[in-house]
N, C-alpha and C positions, 0 to 999 in steps of 0.2 A: 181453524180446527186445531185442538191441542191434544197431544198424546204424551205418554211417559217415556223417558229415555231408558237406556240400558247401561248397566254397570259392566264394565269389561276390565278384568284383572290384567294389569299390564305394566310393563316397563320396557324401554327400548332394548330389544334383543341384541342389537349392535352397540349396546351401551359401553361406555368407557369402563374398563376394569378398575382403574385407579385414577380418581380425579382429585386434585388438590385445590382447584379453584374453578369457579364458573360452571356452566351447564354445557358440557361437551357432548351434546347429542344432536344428531341431525333431525330436522323437522320432517314430519310426514309429508310426502309429495303425492300429487294426484296420479292415480294409476301406478303407484310406485311399487306395489307388491301384488303378486299373483293371488287370485281368489278374492273373497270378500275381506275387507280390512276396515273395521269401524274404529274411529277415534273420537275423542271429545274435541270438537273443533273450536267451540266457544263456550266459556263459562259465563252465565248471566245471572242477574239478581244482585245481591242475595235477598232471600226472604227472611225477615226477622220474626221471631215469636216471643211472646211474653215469658219472662223468667219466672220460675216458682220462687218461693221464699222459705226461710227457715234453714235448719240444719240439712246439709246435702242439697242445697238449692241448685237447680239446673236451668241454664239458658239453652236456647235452641236456634238453629239456622238451617236453611236449605239452599242449595245452589241450583240454578237452572243450567241445562246442558243442551248444546246443539251438536248432534251427532253428525259425522261426515264419513261416507264410505270412500276411502282412498284407494280401494283395490280395483281389480279388473273384473269382478263378478258382483252380481246383486247379493244383498244380504237379507235373509228371511226375517220377517217382522210380523209373525202371526200372533194374534191376541190370545190371552188365556181362554180356555185351559190348555192351549197348545204350549209346548216348551221350546218353540223355535222363534224366539224373539230375544232381544237384549234385556238384561237387567242392569240397573244403574245405581251405584252407591257413591256416597260422599264421605269425605274425611276432613278433619281440621287439625293443623299442626301449629306448634308454638316453638319459637326459638327464644332463648333467654340465657344470659350469662349468670350463672349461679356460683357463688364462692370462687370467682375467678376463672371459671371454665364454662364453655358453652354447652347448652343442652338443646337438642332438637327432638321434641316429643310429640306423639300423637295424643291429642286431648279429646277427640270426639270422632264418632263414626255413626253412619246411618244404617237403616235397613235398606232394602233394594227396591227401586222403582221398576215395575214391569212395563215394558213398552207394549203398545197395542195397535199402533197405526203409524205408518211412516209417510211424511210429506215428501215433496220433490223440489226442495229449494237448492240454491247454489251458493251457500255461504263459504264453502272451502274450494270447490272446483265447479266446473260446468256440469250440471246435472243431466244425465241421460234418463229421462223419466220412464220408469218401467210400466206405467199405466195402472198400477195397483198399490194400495196402501199396505199390502202384505209383503212388500219388498222395499228395501232401501236401495235405490238405483245406483249405478256406477257414477261416482262423482257427486251424488246427491246428499243433501243435508236435511235434518229433521229437528226442529226446535221443541224443547220442553221447558216451560217456565219454571222458575224456582218455586212458585206456589204449587204448580202441578207436581213437581218432584217431592214436595213436602206434604201432599195430600195423603193422609193415612190409609184411606180405602184402596189406594193404588199401590201400596207397598207390600212386600213379602220379606220373610226372614232370610238371613245369610246362610243359616245352617243347612238348608236344603241344597245348596249350590256347590258343584265341583268346579272351581275356577280354572283348573287345568284343562278340562274338557269342555267347559261351558254348559255342562248338563245339569238339569234339575227336573223334578217330577212334573209330568203333565197333569196339572190340576189347578184349582184355584187356591193359592196359599192363604193361610190365616193372616189377616192384616193386623197391624198394631192398633191399639186403642188406648185412650186415656192420656191426658196431659200432652206432652210432646213426644211420646213414644214413636219410634221409627224415624224421626228427624235426627239431624246431627245434634245430639245433646252434649252439653259441656258443663261441668261443675263450675259454678260462679267463682269458686275459690281458685280455679285454674286460669281465670281471666283477669286482665288488667289492661289499661289503655296502651295502645301501640306507641312505640317510641323508636328512637334510633337504635336502641339496644333490645327492644322487645318486638318481635315480628311474628306475624301469623300468615299461614298459607292454606288455601282451600284446594281440595282435589276432588275430582270425580273420575269414575272408572267404569268401563263397560265390560260385560261378560256375555258372550253369546256363542252357541255351539258351532255355527258354520265358520265364524271367524277363527275360533280355536282349532277346528279341524284343518284349516288352511295354514296353521302355524303362525298366525298373525296377532296373537294375543299379548305380545310383549310391548305394544305401543299404545295401549288403550286407556292409559291414565294421563290426564292433563291437569295443570294447576294454575293458580293465580294468587297474587298477593291479597291479603285480607287486612282490613283495618278494624280495630276494636276501640270503641269509646264507651264511657259510662262508668258506673260504680257498682250497682247491684243488678240492674236490668240493662244489659249491654246492647249496643247497636253495632251490627256488623256491616262493613262496606267492602268494596273492591278497590284495589290500587294496581296500576299497571294493566297489562293485557294477558290473555291466556297464553301460557306456554304449552304448546301442543305436543302430545305424545311423550311427555316427560313427567315422571312422578314427582310429587312434592318433596320427597326425601332428598332429591338432588340439590335442593336449595341449601342444605347444610354446608356443602362445599362452596356455596356462593356467598353466604353471609358470614362465614368464618374461615380464615386461612388455615392451612395445614391439615385439612380433613382428608382422610383416605376413604374412598368408596370402592367396594369390590363386588362385582356381579357374580352370582353363582347360579348356573342353570343346572338344576338337579336332573339327572338322566331319568326320562320317563315321567317327569313332574314339571314343576313350574320354576319361575325365576325368583330368586332371593337376592337381597342386597345387604351387605355388611358395611356399616360405617364405623370409623374409629378416629379418635383424636387424643393425643397425649399433651397435657398442659402442665408446665412448671408452676407450682404454687409457692415456690421459694423454700428455703431451708432444706433443700434436698428431697422435697416431697413432690410427687407428680400425680396428677389426676388422670385417670384413663376412662374415657367415655366411649361407649359402643352402642350401636343400634342394629337390630336385625329386622329388615322389611321383607315380608312375604307378599309378593305382588300377586301371584296366581298359582301358588303351589297348593296341592290338595293334601300332601302328606304332613304339612305343618311342621313348625319347630317345637321341639320338646326339651332341648337342653342346649347349653352354650358354655364353652370353656375357653379360658385364656391361659396360655402358659406363662409361668413366672420363674425367675431364677431361684435356686435353692437358697434358703435363708432370708427371703424377702419378708418385709413386714407389710402386711396388707390391712388397711383400715377403711372404714366408711363404705363397705360393700353395699351397693344399692341396686334397685330394680324399679322399672316403671312399665306397666302394661296398659291395656285398654279395658273399658268396662262395657259389657253388653247389657242392654236394657230392654224391657218390654216383653220378655219371653223369647229372645233370640238364642235358641240352643236346642239340642235334641229333645224332641217331645214337648217343645214349647217352654222348656225350662232354660233360663239364661245360662250361657256358657259361664264357667267360673271366672271370677276376677281375682282369685287368691294369688298373692305374690308368690313368685317362684322361690324355692328354698335355695340357699347358697352355702357353699362349704369350700374350704381349702383342702384339696385332695392331692397329696403328693406335691408336685410342682405345678399345680394348676388352680385357678379360681373357677369354680363350677357353679352354674345355676341350673335348676331343673324344675319341671312341673310334674304333676301326677301322671302316671303312665295311662295310656289309652285303655289298656285292659282293666284298669282299676276304675276309671271314671271317663266315660265318653264325652262328658262336658267339661273336662279339665281345661285349664287356662293355657292352651297351646297357641303358638303364633300362627293364626289362620290368615287366609288371603285378605289382602287389603289392609293389613295391620302392621304396626311397627312397635317393637319392644326395645327397651333400653336397659343396659347393664353398665355398672360403673364401680370404680373403687379407687382408692389412693394407695400409692406404693412409695417406698423409700428407694426406688430404683429408677434411673433415667430410662427413656425409651431406647430400644435396640437401634443400632445404626441403620438396619434395614428391616422392612416389614416382614412379618412371619405369620405362620398359620394359626388362626383360631378355629375352633371346631363347633359346627352347628349339628346337633343331633336331631334327626327327624322323628316326629312323634308317632306317626303311623308306621306299622311294620312294612318292610320292603327292603330292596337293595338299590343303592347303598343305604346303610343304616345312618350314616353321617356324611357330611361334606366339610371341606375346609375352605377358608378364605384368607387372603392376605390382609393383615391389619397391623396397626401400631401396637406393640406389646412392650412390657417391661424388659429391660436390657439384657435378655439373654437370647442369643440367636446363633445358630438356627435351633428350632425346636426339633425334637427327635422325629426322624422321618426315615422310613425304609426307602432306599433308592434302587436297590436291586434285590430280587427275591431268590431264595434257594430254589434250585431247579429239580424237578422230578427226574428220576433216572432208573435205569435197570441195574440190578445186581447180578453178578454171577456168584457161585458158591464160595470162591476164594477172593472176592473183591476187596479192594481198599478204595473207598469212595469218599470224596469230600463234598459237603454241602456248605455253601458260603452265602453270606448276606452282606449287602452294602447299606450303609446308613449315614445320615448326617446327624450329628448330635452337638450339643453344647457341653464342653468339658470332656472328661474322660468317659468313653462309652462303656456300658456294661452289657454283657450278653448272657442269656440263659437259654440253652437249647432244651426242647421238650419232645417227648414221644407221645403218641396217641395210644393210651392203654385200653380204651373203649371208645365207641363213637363219640367224638367231641369231648372226650375226657383226656386232659393233658397232664403229664407227670414230668417233673424236672429230671434231666439226665445228669449223671455224674461220670467222671472219667473212670475207666477200668473195665472189668469184664461185664458182659451182659447176662451172665448166668443167673443173676437174681431175678430176671424178668423174662428170659427167653424160653422158659419151659424145661430147662435142664435135659434136653433130649441128648441121647448118646451121640457123640461126634459133632454136636452143634455148639457153636459159641462164637461170640464176637468181642471186639475190643473197641471201646469208645474213648476218643481223645478230643480235646478242644471243646468240651461241653460248655465252657464259659468264655469262648472266644468267637471271633467272626466266622471261623471255619470249623465245622464239626467233621471229624473223621470216623467212619464206621469201617472196620476191617475184620476179616475172618481171623480167628485165633489159630493161624496155621502152625504156630510153634507148638501148640498142644494137639495138632492133628485134627482141628475142628473146622467146620465150614459154616457159612451163613445159611439160614433157612427162612421160611416164611415168618418166623418169629421176629426177624429183623426187617422184613419187608413190610413196613408200616409207614404212617405219615409222621413227619418231623416238622417242627416249627421253632422259631427263635423269638425271644422277647428282648428288645433292645431298649436300654435306658440311658438317659443323659441327665445333665444338670438342669434342664429346662423342659417343662411340659410333661405330659403323660408318657409312659412307656409305649413303644410301637411294637406290634406283633406282626411277624411276617406271614405271608401266605403259606399254608402247609405244603410241603414237598412230599409226593408219594414215591416211595421206593418199591419197585416191582422186581421179584426174583425170577431169574431164568435158570432153573436147575439143570436144564439140558446143555447149557453152555459150559461144558465141563472144563474146557481149556481157557475159558475167560477171554476169548478173542472178540467178544461182542457180536458173535454170529453163531447160529446153530447149523453146523455142517456135518458131513460124514466123518470129518476128522475128530469130532467130539466122541463118536462111537469108538473109533480106534483108540483114542486116548483113554477113554473110560475102561475099555477092556484091558489095556496095558496096566492100568491101576488096579483093576480087579485081580488079574493074575499075579500082581506083585503084592497082593493083600494090603494095599494102601487103605488107610482108615477112611479116606475120602470116598472110597468105593462102596462104603456102607450107605447106599443111597436111600434106603427106607428107614435107616436108623433103628433097625430091629434085628437082634440076634447076630450082630456082627456082619462081616462080609460073607454073603452066601449067594447062591444062584438066583434067589428071588430079587436080589438087588439089580441083576442084569435086566430082568423083565420090567422092574420099576423104572430103571433108567430109560429103556427103549420106549416105554409108554410115554414118558415125559418128552423124549426126543421127537416122537411122531406127533405129539400134540403141539410142538413148537413153543415159541416164547411170545409173550404179550407184545 
């Protein structure tokens, strides 16, 4: 009896953050994780399909998969139209040295095979047969042949699947049709015979809801070496054995020395991996090669930026993405394959795709895909790795994440290390807001005030009268507006106090010689008008001190800032005192 496997977005959650050689990942073990935990235990086949001809000719292949439940609970395997079974996808990667530097690129991807019945074999562990094909038992395995995984009627599109949760609609998805649609299709121009310097790797990945809900989705991709022979209609084969629970992208650090791989687990979303390598091309020129792999994130990648030193000469900026075919995209329209735009912005090299709000089928880095970014620079790599930035395509928090990577020779990039702290003000306060940052070169600071919700205006040193409302008896002095420490003080020399006009949010922008400016978290200042003596507490002593000022006709006793010091100020002060302070 044959059934279809399931695609599971994955990469080892306990993966090495920075690998420079080898595959430093523990293999999945029987009953090693609590809950259901499906992996690709064995890759089988492959199944070859005839290539098309002419301009844009495509060859195709599919991989067989044997799933294994390495967890402590059974895994649901209910057939369509139920959405409680695995889906299985395949990818093909190619490594080649181009112009003196290595490239590890994804050159093909499949649609998703929907599982419909689980057997109870013991290919990975000793199977505890659950007695039903609607469950993959503890320790049990289930084989799908490469031919079965390439049968178009059993496939569904990727676009309906949330790889982070494993969720997709309960329905019968539209299957691909025509040619080799739905299989792993590859441009014949991307293929050439395998050799000592040209290597290929096949990968399959499972996605399923109960495995994801157990938090076990980061080990669901496995890979194997692939051989390619032929000229126009290529033949695919396997070499070596299945590397379980390790995504194919890890092989870049195995086939080329000096590669850095950094895992990024996005809060509330999936696992991404950033790869990087700097290669000397001679003559003072260095090639910088990067990839971003989205294993199982649903928010997707939408931008990528690399910091560069001021004055760098950047050439040969490049990009490589994947191509969706057969109608795999929202509404049955292919996701875009349009190259990302690139630009030098300040001290960064930036790439970006179209925003989600503009085009829901834009070319984002979706689950199970790897995108490449590259350029040449007249700057040697920094002595230590530093942060590159991946912007997330779908809205949410955080809007972006950083990863350590090899970058052109300025380090560190601008980074806020300590944020300005929110605080309480009293009417005659003198308060400092400070920021800590690491920068390359001489740091620059610009403090800002919030003039309207999320509208920020640069501060300058001197009186606040131009923006605090010019209330009688109210005024502050700003100093340090372009330093690491901003001071806000009451203009006591002019008999003035701080008011709610100064009790707003403040932030600072820090710039350096490398990378984009960094903006601090806003600090909220809150005014306690009843703390008349500024001892950071509201006590009966504030009343006595206020009355003393009132009878001495102290300008500060004009509490309501209307018609000078009069008896209404006493009632205003007492009202504030009884209300207390925030």
